[in-house]
Phi, psi and omega in degrees: 000320181298316179296324179296319179297312182299313181293327179296320179292320181291336186284002180285349178227156177304143185301320182296321180293320179296315180299319180296314181295318181291325176295320178296319180293320177297323178294319178299318178298320177298318178295320179296320178297318178298318179296321179298318179299320178294320180294318179298315181296319178296320181296322180290327180288322187280146178158172182299324177273117187292128176226155174255166178299325180295321177301314183295315181296325179296319179294317181295318179298317183295325183273326191259332183271144177300138179083003180294139182256097181292326183296334182280352183286154168298122188298324181291317178298318181297317181294314183295315184282306191279324185265339185244297191283320184293312178297324179296316181293318180293326176294321177297322177299313182295315182292318179298316179295320182295312183293319183291316180291325176298318178300317179297320179293314179299318180296324178289315181295317185269356179053039181224117185285353179260007179280145176228172186300340184268006188295332182266015175092011182300316182290319180294319178297315179296320179298319179294316180299316180293317181297319179299317181292329180283316184288315180263088184301336180274004179302137190292332187261144172295161185304312184296319181293318179297316179298317181297313184296316181288331176295313178295319180299320180297316182293317179291328175298316179296318181295316180295322180295326185274344186282120181228125178051045176077004179234158180231087180300140186299313183297317179298321180295317179296317179296320177298322177297319178296318180295310180299318179298320180294321180297313180294324178296321178294320179295322177297319180299319179298315180296320178295323181294327183264355186284151173289165185302315182295318179293322180298318178298319180295321179297312182299318180298316181293320183296335181278350175076149178172168182245029188303320189251025183297132176226172183300330180297321178295319179299316180294331181283325187264311192296310182300310180295326179294315180296319181295311181293322178298321178294318179297316180298321179295319179295329178267014183302324182291330174293320178295327174303317182286317179301323183288350176285338184124157186297314183296316180295321180297316180297320179300326181270007175086016180250131178279106186293323181297315181298312184284328176297316179299318180296313181295315182294322179298313182295316181293322179294318179300314180296319180295312182297320179297317181293313183296323182294335181269318190242002182086191186269121178237113187271167170080332184300313183288344178268316187284314191294322174300324178294317180298318180294323180295323179291327181278320193241355181089177186277355180296115185294340177297331179252327183296318183296310177297326177297316180296320179300313182294316180295321179297317178298316181296315182298317183288326176296317179296314181297319180293322178296319177296319184299327184259358181239346185292321182230174178291332178256137183292137178264135174304132188295335177299329178292317180296314182296326179288319180297319180280330186285319183299312177299327180296318180294321177298319178300316179298314182298320186275326186266327184258334177055228186295326184296326181288336185247021173073018181280000000 
């Protein structure tokens, strides 16, 4: 039945035209991947300590190629490239891909183009978990673990609150997310009000997001699950196409919308919570990048989701590079993404109007 549905949807256009369009989209994705590799390499080269592309390639060859001699490297170059800039850049790639693909999934499930990964209270829950760990130094859980657990708890709280008679209406779910998010935001305000000065500064710094302390352990924690889940979501993109048509249409086509919405929301929430628990709250990536991918590749989630992931990774690497090179003091990357993101949304609203938002 599933194959019949998929084939049935594709059969609305001549096979040659469909193949041509899909081939063009695959080519665009290939170009975006190539561009991402160039952006990553540029980000590793750029920084307050001057390096050339040859310096960076020498470090990479020594570490990655068989027979590479790490001991022969300039120690300062090795530290700057391998221990500082490369893990930081790769972490930005993982977090950007996670937030952007999560945004695309949420927008498809909720059939609302203004939804972002934090709509179900993930960011507010993570903020509360992190604030609790900072204020109560004797708190049993480390900051990242506490942020992750409360982020997941917030989303499941919203889902449980919205579930009525075995169904989860989209509008009710969004409203439940707003309610849960408001409760956690109020709890964070209480903790900030009672926090000592040093703890308050730490809370504000964490809430603005950043990659200041990125190490290889963080990359290993974020990148593999994000790539795996992003690949699974892309493979299930055609199911998301059907779910985004609406519950009645999905049932008519033989797809259980509740089952797949729960699966998509669970995967997107896990990626969001994992990212937020490591780097703090970074806004706009999950809202902007799905729109940018939709403008490049169309609304088909089989191509839009990988496009959004690549664009999200690229956008966050660029923002992080700007954050650490624009001034002598590093700027929290959340400030950069917000400064660039707000004008982009205004541009979308004014130039694309209804077409950009599915009207």
